[in-house]
PyMOL Python script that loads the backbone (N, CA, C, O; Angstrom):
from pymol import cmd

cmd.read_pdbstr("""\
ATOM      1  N   MET A   1     146.070 115.587   8.063  1.00  0.00           N
ATOM      2  CA  MET A   1     146.635 116.821   8.548  1.00  0.00           C
ATOM      3  C   MET A   1     147.203 117.580   7.347  1.00  0.00           C
ATOM      4  O   MET A   1     147.945 117.016   6.542  1.00  0.00           O
ATOM      5  N   SER A   2     146.856 118.837   7.236  1.00  0.00           N
ATOM      6  CA  SER A   2     147.409 119.638   6.146  1.00  0.00           C
ATOM      7  C   SER A   2     148.787 120.163   6.541  1.00  0.00           C
ATOM      8  O   SER A   2     149.087 120.359   7.718  1.00  0.00           O
ATOM      9  N   VAL A   3     149.615 120.385   5.520  1.00  0.00           N
ATOM     10  CA  VAL A   3     150.960 120.882   5.754  1.00  0.00           C
ATOM     11  C   VAL A   3     150.986 122.361   5.405  1.00  0.00           C
ATOM     12  O   VAL A   3     150.664 122.741   4.279  1.00  0.00           O
ATOM     13  N   ASN A   4     151.362 123.184   6.351  1.00  0.00           N
ATOM     14  CA  ASN A   4     151.452 124.623   6.132  1.00  0.00           C
ATOM     15  C   ASN A   4     152.879 124.948   5.732  1.00  0.00           C
ATOM     16  O   ASN A   4     153.772 124.989   6.578  1.00  0.00           O
ATOM     17  N   LEU A   5     153.099 125.180   4.435  1.00  0.00           N
ATOM     18  CA  LEU A   5     154.433 125.437   3.945  1.00  0.00           C
ATOM     19  C   LEU A   5     154.858 126.891   4.086  1.00  0.00           C
ATOM     20  O   LEU A   5     156.016 127.224   3.831  1.00  0.00           O
ATOM     21  N   ASN A   6     153.945 127.752   4.485  1.00  0.00           N
ATOM     22  CA  ASN A   6     154.278 129.156   4.664  1.00  0.00           C
ATOM     23  C   ASN A   6     153.527 129.702   5.876  1.00  0.00           C
ATOM     24  O   ASN A   6     152.538 130.421   5.728  1.00  0.00           O
ATOM     25  N   PRO A   7     153.997 129.361   7.068  1.00  0.00           N
ATOM     26  CA  PRO A   7     153.277 129.807   8.262  1.00  0.00           C
ATOM     27  C   PRO A   7     153.198 131.332   8.376  1.00  0.00           C
ATOM     28  O   PRO A   7     152.271 131.849   8.999  1.00  0.00           O
ATOM     29  N   ALA A   8     154.140 132.052   7.793  1.00  0.00           N
ATOM     30  CA  ALA A   8     154.119 133.510   7.885  1.00  0.00           C
ATOM     31  C   ALA A   8     152.836 134.082   7.276  1.00  0.00           C
ATOM     32  O   ALA A   8     152.221 134.975   7.858  1.00  0.00           O
ATOM     33  N   LYS A   9     152.432 133.575   6.115  1.00  0.00           N
ATOM     34  CA  LYS A   9     151.217 134.088   5.463  1.00  0.00           C
ATOM     35  C   LYS A   9     149.998 133.918   6.362  1.00  0.00           C
ATOM     36  O   LYS A   9     149.188 134.834   6.504  1.00  0.00           O
ATOM     37  N   ASP A  10     149.876 132.758   6.958  1.00  0.00           N
ATOM     38  CA  ASP A  10     148.728 132.465   7.814  1.00  0.00           C
ATOM     39  C   ASP A  10     148.706 133.382   9.040  1.00  0.00           C
ATOM     40  O   ASP A  10     147.662 133.931   9.392  1.00  0.00           O
ATOM     41  N   ILE A  11     149.842 133.538   9.673  1.00  0.00           N
ATOM     42  CA  ILE A  11     149.909 134.372  10.883  1.00  0.00           C
ATOM     43  C   ILE A  11     149.659 135.834  10.542  1.00  0.00           C
ATOM     44  O   ILE A  11     148.942 136.524  11.267  1.00  0.00           O
ATOM     45  N   ILE A  12     150.241 136.312   9.453  1.00  0.00           N
ATOM     46  CA  ILE A  12     150.022 137.702   9.026  1.00  0.00           C
ATOM     47  C   ILE A  12     148.531 137.952   8.818  1.00  0.00           C
ATOM     48  O   ILE A  12     148.003 138.979   9.245  1.00  0.00           O
ATOM     49  N   ASN A  13     147.858 137.014   8.164  1.00  0.00           N
ATOM     50  CA  ASN A  13     146.412 137.158   7.951  1.00  0.00           C
ATOM     51  C   ASN A  13     145.652 137.187   9.270  1.00  0.00           C
ATOM     52  O   ASN A  13     144.734 137.990   9.438  1.00  0.00           O
ATOM     53  N   ARG A  14     146.020 136.326  10.196  1.00  0.00           N
ATOM     54  CA  ARG A  14     145.328 136.285  11.490  1.00  0.00           C
ATOM     55  C   ARG A  14     145.546 137.572  12.293  1.00  0.00           C
ATOM     56  O   ARG A  14     144.648 138.014  13.009  1.00  0.00           O
ATOM     57  N   ILE A  15     146.719 138.163  12.177  1.00  0.00           N
ATOM     58  CA  ILE A  15     147.010 139.403  12.909  1.00  0.00           C
ATOM     59  C   ILE A  15     146.228 140.579  12.323  1.00  0.00           C
ATOM     60  O   ILE A  15     145.955 141.558  13.019  1.00  0.00           O
ATOM     61  N   GLY A  16     145.872 140.480  11.055  1.00  0.00           N
ATOM     62  CA  GLY A  16     145.084 141.549  10.451  1.00  0.00           C
ATOM     63  C   GLY A  16     145.666 142.090   9.162  1.00  0.00           C
ATOM     64  O   GLY A  16     145.240 143.137   8.675  1.00  0.00           O
ATOM     65  N   GLY A  17     146.634 141.385   8.609  1.00  0.00           N
ATOM     66  CA  GLY A  17     147.217 141.805   7.350  1.00  0.00           C
ATOM     67  C   GLY A  17     148.627 142.335   7.518  1.00  0.00           C
ATOM     68  O   GLY A  17     149.154 142.437   8.625  1.00  0.00           O
ATOM     69  N   VAL A  18     149.220 142.669   6.381  1.00  0.00           N
ATOM     70  CA  VAL A  18     150.620 143.096   6.358  1.00  0.00           C
ATOM     71  C   VAL A  18     150.844 144.376   7.143  1.00  0.00           C
ATOM     72  O   VAL A  18     151.782 144.461   7.937  1.00  0.00           O
ATOM     73  N   LYS A  19     149.991 145.376   6.932  1.00  0.00           N
ATOM     74  CA  LYS A  19     150.204 146.664   7.602  1.00  0.00           C
ATOM     75  C   LYS A  19     150.003 146.556   9.113  1.00  0.00           C
ATOM     76  O   LYS A  19     150.740 147.175   9.880  1.00  0.00           O
ATOM     77  N   SER A  20     149.031 145.789   9.539  1.00  0.00           N
ATOM     78  CA  SER A  20     148.829 145.594  10.979  1.00  0.00           C
ATOM     79  C   SER A  20     150.009 144.860  11.604  1.00  0.00           C
ATOM     80  O   SER A  20     150.473 145.217  12.687  1.00  0.00           O
ATOM     81  N   THR A  21     150.488 143.834  10.910  1.00  0.00           N
ATOM     82  CA  THR A  21     151.626 143.069  11.405  1.00  0.00           C
ATOM     83  C   THR A  21     152.869 143.941  11.482  1.00  0.00           C
ATOM     84  O   THR A  21     153.619 143.878  12.456  1.00  0.00           O
ATOM     85  N   ALA A  22     153.084 144.751  10.458  1.00  0.00           N
ATOM     86  CA  ALA A  22     154.229 145.671  10.455  1.00  0.00           C
ATOM     87  C   ALA A  22     154.148 146.644  11.623  1.00  0.00           C
ATOM     88  O   ALA A  22     155.159 146.940  12.259  1.00  0.00           O
ATOM     89  N   SER A  23     152.967 147.131  11.899  1.00  0.00           N
ATOM     90  CA  SER A  23     152.781 148.064  13.010  1.00  0.00           C
ATOM     91  C   SER A  23     153.081 147.399  14.348  1.00  0.00           C
ATOM     92  O   SER A  23     153.756 147.984  15.195  1.00  0.00           O
ATOM     93  N   VAL A  24     152.588 146.194  14.538  1.00  0.00           N
ATOM     94  CA  VAL A  24     152.834 145.457  15.787  1.00  0.00           C
ATOM     95  C   VAL A  24     154.330 145.236  15.990  1.00  0.00           C
ATOM     96  O   VAL A  24     154.832 145.357  17.107  1.00  0.00           O
ATOM     97  N   CYS A  25     155.039 144.913  14.913  1.00  0.00           N
ATOM     98  CA  CYS A  25     156.475 144.595  15.000  1.00  0.00           C
ATOM     99  C   CYS A  25     157.365 145.821  14.843  1.00  0.00           C
ATOM    100  O   CYS A  25     158.587 145.733  14.969  1.00  0.00           O
ATOM    101  N   ASN A  26     156.744 146.964  14.566  1.00  0.00           N
ATOM    102  CA  ASN A  26     157.492 148.210  14.398  1.00  0.00           C
ATOM    103  C   ASN A  26     158.537 148.089  13.277  1.00  0.00           C
ATOM    104  O   ASN A  26     159.695 148.474  13.437  1.00  0.00           O
ATOM    105  N   VAL A  27     158.089 147.542  12.141  1.00  0.00           N
ATOM    106  CA  VAL A  27     158.933 147.417  10.949  1.00  0.00           C
ATOM    107  C   VAL A  27     158.133 147.909   9.745  1.00  0.00           C
ATOM    108  O   VAL A  27     156.917 148.081   9.824  1.00  0.00           O
ATOM    109  N   GLY A  28     158.818 148.128   8.650  1.00  0.00           N
ATOM    110  CA  GLY A  28     158.139 148.499   7.422  1.00  0.00           C
ATOM    111  C   GLY A  28     157.376 147.319   6.851  1.00  0.00           C
ATOM    112  O   GLY A  28     157.752 146.165   7.061  1.00  0.00           O
ATOM    113  N   TYR A  29     156.303 147.611   6.127  1.00  0.00           N
ATOM    114  CA  TYR A  29     155.486 146.528   5.593  1.00  0.00           C
ATOM    115  C   TYR A  29     156.241 145.680   4.575  1.00  0.00           C
ATOM    116  O   TYR A  29     155.908 144.508   4.395  1.00  0.00           O
ATOM    117  N   ARG A  30     157.241 146.235   3.910  1.00  0.00           N
ATOM    118  CA  ARG A  30     158.032 145.438   2.963  1.00  0.00           C
ATOM    119  C   ARG A  30     158.812 144.343   3.687  1.00  0.00           C
ATOM    120  O   ARG A  30     159.014 143.258   3.142  1.00  0.00           O
ATOM    121  N   ASN A  31     159.245 144.623   4.902  1.00  0.00           N
ATOM    122  CA  ASN A  31     159.917 143.586   5.700  1.00  0.00           C
ATOM    123  C   ASN A  31     158.966 142.427   5.967  1.00  0.00           C
ATOM    124  O   ASN A  31     159.373 141.267   5.917  1.00  0.00           O
ATOM    125  N   VAL A  32     157.716 142.729   6.246  1.00  0.00           N
ATOM    126  CA  VAL A  32     156.731 141.689   6.525  1.00  0.00           C
ATOM    127  C   VAL A  32     156.492 140.843   5.274  1.00  0.00           C
ATOM    128  O   VAL A  32     156.410 139.618   5.364  1.00  0.00           O
ATOM    129  N   TYR A  33     156.382 141.478   4.119  1.00  0.00           N
ATOM    130  CA  TYR A  33     156.228 140.722   2.874  1.00  0.00           C
ATOM    131  C   TYR A  33     157.382 139.745   2.675  1.00  0.00           C
ATOM    132  O   TYR A  33     157.171 138.625   2.209  1.00  0.00           O
ATOM    133  N   LYS A  34     158.591 140.154   3.021  1.00  0.00           N
ATOM    134  CA  LYS A  34     159.765 139.295   2.827  1.00  0.00           C
ATOM    135  C   LYS A  34     159.663 138.002   3.619  1.00  0.00           C
ATOM    136  O   LYS A  34     160.252 136.995   3.226  1.00  0.00           O
ATOM    137  N   TRP A  35     158.948 138.007   4.699  1.00  0.00           N
ATOM    138  CA  TRP A  35     158.781 136.791   5.484  1.00  0.00           C
ATOM    139  C   TRP A  35     158.060 135.716   4.685  1.00  0.00           C
ATOM    140  O   TRP A  35     158.213 134.528   4.966  1.00  0.00           O
ATOM    141  N   THR A  36     157.278 136.122   3.694  1.00  0.00           N
ATOM    142  CA  THR A  36     156.496 135.164   2.910  1.00  0.00           C
ATOM    143  C   THR A  36     157.216 134.718   1.640  1.00  0.00           C
ATOM    144  O   THR A  36     156.750 133.803   0.961  1.00  0.00           O
ATOM    145  N   TYR A  37     158.334 135.343   1.310  1.00  0.00           N
ATOM    146  CA  TYR A  37     159.063 135.020   0.076  1.00  0.00           C
ATOM    147  C   TYR A  37     160.018 133.853   0.296  1.00  0.00           C
ATOM    148  O   TYR A  37     160.518 133.654   1.403  1.00  0.00           O
ATOM    149  N   PRO A  38     160.269 133.082  -0.761  1.00  0.00           N
ATOM    150  CA  PRO A  38     161.294 132.036  -0.680  1.00  0.00           C
ATOM    151  C   PRO A  38     162.672 132.650  -0.423  1.00  0.00           C
ATOM    152  O   PRO A  38     162.929 133.798  -0.786  1.00  0.00           O
ATOM    153  N   LYS A  39     163.534 131.886   0.193  1.00  0.00           N
ATOM    154  CA  LYS A  39     164.883 132.378   0.487  1.00  0.00           C
ATOM    155  C   LYS A  39     165.613 132.806  -0.775  1.00  0.00           C
ATOM    156  O   LYS A  39     166.348 133.793  -0.760  1.00  0.00           O
ATOM    157  N   GLU A  40     165.418 132.072  -1.873  1.00  0.00           N
ATOM    158  CA  GLU A  40     166.112 132.412  -3.107  1.00  0.00           C
ATOM    159  C   GLU A  40     165.629 133.732  -3.713  1.00  0.00           C
ATOM    160  O   GLU A  40     166.257 134.260  -4.631  1.00  0.00           O
ATOM    161  N   ASN A  41     164.525 134.260  -3.206  1.00  0.00           N
ATOM    162  CA  ASN A  41     164.017 135.564  -3.649  1.00  0.00           C
ATOM    163  C   ASN A  41     164.218 136.631  -2.584  1.00  0.00           C
ATOM    164  O   ASN A  41     163.558 137.670  -2.617  1.00  0.00           O
ATOM    165  N   GLY A  42     165.117 136.389  -1.647  1.00  0.00           N
ATOM    166  CA  GLY A  42     165.417 137.385  -0.624  1.00  0.00           C
ATOM    167  C   GLY A  42     164.529 137.350   0.596  1.00  0.00           C
ATOM    168  O   GLY A  42     164.572 138.260   1.424  1.00  0.00           O
ATOM    169  N   GLY A  43     163.726 136.315   0.718  1.00  0.00           N
ATOM    170  CA  GLY A  43     162.829 136.207   1.858  1.00  0.00           C
ATOM    171  C   GLY A  43     163.351 135.285   2.938  1.00  0.00           C
ATOM    172  O   GLY A  43     164.527 134.921   2.954  1.00  0.00           O
ATOM    173  N   THR A  44     162.468 134.916   3.830  1.00  0.00           N
ATOM    174  CA  THR A  44     162.830 134.032   4.939  1.00  0.00           C
ATOM    175  C   THR A  44     162.273 132.623   4.760  1.00  0.00           C
ATOM    176  O   THR A  44     162.373 131.795   5.665  1.00  0.00           O
ATOM    177  N   GLY A  45     161.694 132.353   3.611  1.00  0.00           N
ATOM    178  CA  GLY A  45     161.183 131.010   3.343  1.00  0.00           C
ATOM    179  C   GLY A  45     159.887 130.682   4.053  1.00  0.00           C
ATOM    180  O   GLY A  45     159.586 129.510   4.279  1.00  0.00           O
ATOM    181  N   GLY A  46     159.121 131.687   4.404  1.00  0.00           N
ATOM    182  CA  GLY A  46     157.837 131.445   5.060  1.00  0.00           C
ATOM    183  C   GLY A  46     157.888 131.481   6.572  1.00  0.00           C
ATOM    184  O   GLY A  46     156.892 131.220   7.246  1.00  0.00           O
ATOM    185  N   TYR A  47     159.049 131.805   7.097  1.00  0.00           N
ATOM    186  CA  TYR A  47     159.194 131.883   8.552  1.00  0.00           C
ATOM    187  C   TYR A  47     159.281 133.326   9.024  1.00  0.00           C
ATOM    188  O   TYR A  47     159.857 134.180   8.349  1.00  0.00           O
ATOM    189  N   ILE A  48     158.713 133.584  10.173  1.00  0.00           N
ATOM    190  CA  ILE A  48     158.822 134.891  10.822  1.00  0.00           C
ATOM    191  C   ILE A  48     160.043 134.841  11.720  1.00  0.00           C
ATOM    192  O   ILE A  48     160.190 133.906  12.507  1.00  0.00           O
ATOM    193  N   PRO A  49     160.936 135.844  11.620  1.00  0.00           N
ATOM    194  CA  PRO A  49     162.113 135.862  12.497  1.00  0.00           C
ATOM    195  C   PRO A  49     161.698 135.746  13.969  1.00  0.00           C
ATOM    196  O   PRO A  49     160.676 136.293  14.384  1.00  0.00           O
ATOM    197  N   SER A  50     162.502 135.030  14.738  1.00  0.00           N
ATOM    198  CA  SER A  50     162.113 134.675  16.107  1.00  0.00           C
ATOM    199  C   SER A  50     161.797 135.878  16.985  1.00  0.00           C
ATOM    200  O   SER A  50     160.857 135.817  17.777  1.00  0.00           O
ATOM    201  N   HIS A  51     162.553 136.973  16.872  1.00  0.00           N
ATOM    202  CA  HIS A  51     162.263 138.124  17.735  1.00  0.00           C
ATOM    203  C   HIS A  51     160.915 138.755  17.377  1.00  0.00           C
ATOM    204  O   HIS A  51     160.253 139.312  18.252  1.00  0.00           O
ATOM    205  N   HIS A  52     160.499 138.680  16.119  1.00  0.00           N
ATOM    206  CA  HIS A  52     159.175 139.177  15.739  1.00  0.00           C
ATOM    207  C   HIS A  52     158.091 138.165  16.095  1.00  0.00           C
ATOM    208  O   HIS A  52     156.968 138.543  16.430  1.00  0.00           O
ATOM    209  N   ALA A  53     158.426 136.887  16.023  1.00  0.00           N
ATOM    210  CA  ALA A  53     157.459 135.855  16.392  1.00  0.00           C
ATOM    211  C   ALA A  53     157.035 136.027  17.852  1.00  0.00           C
ATOM    212  O   ALA A  53     155.856 135.903  18.181  1.00  0.00           O
ATOM    213  N   LYS A  54     157.991 136.308  18.708  1.00  0.00           N
ATOM    214  CA  LYS A  54     157.686 136.517  20.126  1.00  0.00           C
ATOM    215  C   LYS A  54     156.755 137.716  20.292  1.00  0.00           C
ATOM    216  O   LYS A  54     155.793 137.657  21.058  1.00  0.00           O
ATOM    217  N   THR A  55     157.039 138.793  19.582  1.00  0.00           N
ATOM    218  CA  THR A  55     156.202 139.992  19.639  1.00  0.00           C
ATOM    219  C   THR A  55     154.787 139.688  19.159  1.00  0.00           C
ATOM    220  O   THR A  55     153.810 140.092  19.789  1.00  0.00           O
ATOM    221  N   LEU A  56     154.684 138.981  18.048  1.00  0.00           N
ATOM    222  CA  LEU A  56     153.368 138.668  17.487  1.00  0.00           C
ATOM    223  C   LEU A  56     152.582 137.708  18.367  1.00  0.00           C
ATOM    224  O   LEU A  56     151.366 137.842  18.502  1.00  0.00           O
ATOM    225  N   LEU A  57     153.264 136.748  18.960  1.00  0.00           N
ATOM    226  CA  LEU A  57     152.575 135.818  19.861  1.00  0.00           C
ATOM    227  C   LEU A  57     152.040 136.551  21.086  1.00  0.00           C
ATOM    228  O   LEU A  57     150.910 136.312  21.511  1.00  0.00           O
ATOM    229  N   THR A  58     152.835 137.425  21.641  1.00  0.00           N
ATOM    230  CA  THR A  58     152.389 138.225  22.793  1.00  0.00           C
ATOM    231  C   THR A  58     151.188 139.088  22.413  1.00  0.00           C
ATOM    232  O   THR A  58     150.205 139.158  23.150  1.00  0.00           O
ATOM    233  N   TYR A  59     151.277 139.740  21.262  1.00  0.00           N
ATOM    234  CA  TYR A  59     150.169 140.574  20.775  1.00  0.00           C
ATOM    235  C   TYR A  59     148.899 139.741  20.596  1.00  0.00           C
ATOM    236  O   TYR A  59     147.812 140.153  21.001  1.00  0.00           O
ATOM    237  N   ALA A  60     149.053 138.565  19.984  1.00  0.00           N
ATOM    238  CA  ALA A  60     147.897 137.706  19.746  1.00  0.00           C
ATOM    239  C   ALA A  60     147.242 137.286  21.063  1.00  0.00           C
ATOM    240  O   ALA A  60     146.017 137.305  21.181  1.00  0.00           O
ATOM    241  N   ILE A  61     148.037 136.915  22.029  1.00  0.00           N
ATOM    242  CA  ILE A  61     147.495 136.514  23.336  1.00  0.00           C
ATOM    243  C   ILE A  61     146.758 137.680  23.983  1.00  0.00           C
ATOM    244  O   ILE A  61     145.652 137.508  24.496  1.00  0.00           O
ATOM    245  N   GLN A  62     147.360 138.856  23.960  1.00  0.00           N
ATOM    246  CA  GLN A  62     146.761 140.035  24.585  1.00  0.00           C
ATOM    247  C   GLN A  62     145.479 140.484  23.894  1.00  0.00           C
ATOM    248  O   GLN A  62     144.628 141.121  24.513  1.00  0.00           O
ATOM    249  N   ASN A  63     145.338 140.150  22.601  1.00  0.00           N
ATOM    250  CA  ASN A  63     144.187 140.602  21.827  1.00  0.00           C
ATOM    251  C   ASN A  63     143.249 139.466  21.423  1.00  0.00           C
ATOM    252  O   ASN A  63     142.409 139.621  20.537  1.00  0.00           O
ATOM    253  N   ASN A  64     143.408 138.326  22.087  1.00  0.00           N
ATOM    254  CA  ASN A  64     142.534 137.182  21.875  1.00  0.00           C
ATOM    255  C   ASN A  64     142.448 136.767  20.403  1.00  0.00           C
ATOM    256  O   ASN A  64     141.367 136.491  19.883  1.00  0.00           O
ATOM    257  N   ILE A  65     143.612 136.730  19.743  1.00  0.00           N
ATOM    258  CA  ILE A  65     143.718 136.283  18.356  1.00  0.00           C
ATOM    259  C   ILE A  65     144.212 134.842  18.376  1.00  0.00           C
ATOM    260  O   ILE A  65     145.124 134.502  19.130  1.00  0.00           O
ATOM    261  N   ASP A  66     143.617 134.011  17.560  1.00  0.00           N
ATOM    262  CA  ASP A  66     143.937 132.583  17.547  1.00  0.00           C
ATOM    263  C   ASP A  66     145.290 132.319  16.875  1.00  0.00           C
ATOM    264  O   ASP A  66     145.350 131.905  15.717  1.00  0.00           O
ATOM    265  N   VAL A  67     146.358 132.562  17.611  1.00  0.00           N
ATOM    266  CA  VAL A  67     147.727 132.259  17.176  1.00  0.00           C
ATOM    267  C   VAL A  67     148.419 131.572  18.348  1.00  0.00           C
ATOM    268  O   VAL A  67     148.398 132.059  19.479  1.00  0.00           O
ATOM    269  N   LYS A  68     149.035 130.424  18.048  1.00  0.00           N
ATOM    270  CA  LYS A  68     149.761 129.664  19.071  1.00  0.00           C
ATOM    271  C   LYS A  68     151.221 129.543  18.651  1.00  0.00           C
ATOM    272  O   LYS A  68     151.547 129.753  17.483  1.00  0.00           O
ATOM    273  N   ALA A  69     152.083 129.214  19.572  1.00  0.00           N
ATOM    274  CA  ALA A  69     153.517 129.098  19.288  1.00  0.00           C
ATOM    275  C   ALA A  69     153.786 128.119  18.153  1.00  0.00           C
ATOM    276  O   ALA A  69     154.638 128.378  17.304  1.00  0.00           O
ATOM    277  N   GLU A  70     153.076 127.008  18.129  1.00  0.00           N
ATOM    278  CA  GLU A  70     153.322 126.008  17.093  1.00  0.00           C
ATOM    279  C   GLU A  70     152.918 126.482  15.692  1.00  0.00           C
ATOM    280  O   GLU A  70     153.331 125.890  14.695  1.00  0.00           O
ATOM    281  N   ASP A  71     152.118 127.540  15.616  1.00  0.00           N
ATOM    282  CA  ASP A  71     151.715 128.082  14.316  1.00  0.00           C
ATOM    283  C   ASP A  71     152.888 128.712  13.557  1.00  0.00           C
ATOM    284  O   ASP A  71     152.800 128.923  12.347  1.00  0.00           O
ATOM    285  N   PHE A  72     153.958 129.004  14.246  1.00  0.00           N
ATOM    286  CA  PHE A  72     155.108 129.654  13.633  1.00  0.00           C
ATOM    287  C   PHE A  72     156.039 128.670  12.915  1.00  0.00           C
ATOM    288  O   PHE A  72     157.048 129.077  12.340  1.00  0.00           O
ATOM    289  N   PHE A  73     155.702 127.389  12.949  1.00  0.00           N
ATOM    290  CA  PHE A  73     156.540 126.348  12.351  1.00  0.00           C
ATOM    291  C   PHE A  73     155.750 125.548  11.342  1.00  0.00           C
ATOM    292  O   PHE A  73     154.530 125.432  11.453  1.00  0.00           O
ATOM    293  N   LYS A  74     156.433 124.999  10.365  1.00  0.00           N
ATOM    294  CA  LYS A  74     155.797 124.105   9.403  1.00  0.00           C
ATOM    295  C   LYS A  74     155.370 122.838  10.133  1.00  0.00           C
ATOM    296  O   LYS A  74     156.083 122.324  10.995  1.00  0.00           O
ATOM    297  N   GLU A  75     154.206 122.355   9.771  1.00  0.00           N
ATOM    298  CA  GLU A  75     153.756 121.090  10.344  1.00  0.00           C
ATOM    299  C   GLU A  75     154.432 119.959   9.589  1.00  0.00           C
ATOM    300  O   GLU A  75     154.665 120.053   8.384  1.00  0.00           O
ATOM    301  N   GLN A  76     154.736 118.915  10.294  1.00  0.00           N
ATOM    302  CA  GLN A  76     155.339 117.738   9.677  1.00  0.00           C
ATOM    303  C   GLN A  76     154.229 116.775   9.263  1.00  0.00           C
ATOM    304  O   GLN A  76     153.316 116.493  10.039  1.00  0.00           O
ATOM    305  N   ALA A  77     154.317 116.282   8.051  1.00  0.00           N
ATOM    306  CA  ALA A  77     153.301 115.345   7.552  1.00  0.00           C
ATOM    307  C   ALA A  77     153.527 113.972   8.128  1.00  0.00           C
ATOM    308  O   ALA A  77     152.775 113.045   7.828  1.00  0.00           O
TER     309      ALA A  77
END
""", "prot")
cmd.dss("prot")
cmd.show_as("cartoon", "prot")
cmd.util.cbc("prot")
cmd.orient("prot")
């Protein structure tokens, strides 16, 4: 099993990129980039904030995009 240390990057790519993700979440694209940055660099450490995760999961379900709730978390080795 591979370990996904930055689930935000994977989900952003599946949604269609930074600008598409920003549009879905109604935020600026720089906010979306911050989700992929380490905490020590002002980011969220690879996690999507929970209120945006819910929005993105709903969008993915409605648009038949392969994103599941467990994709928002790091896998344990």
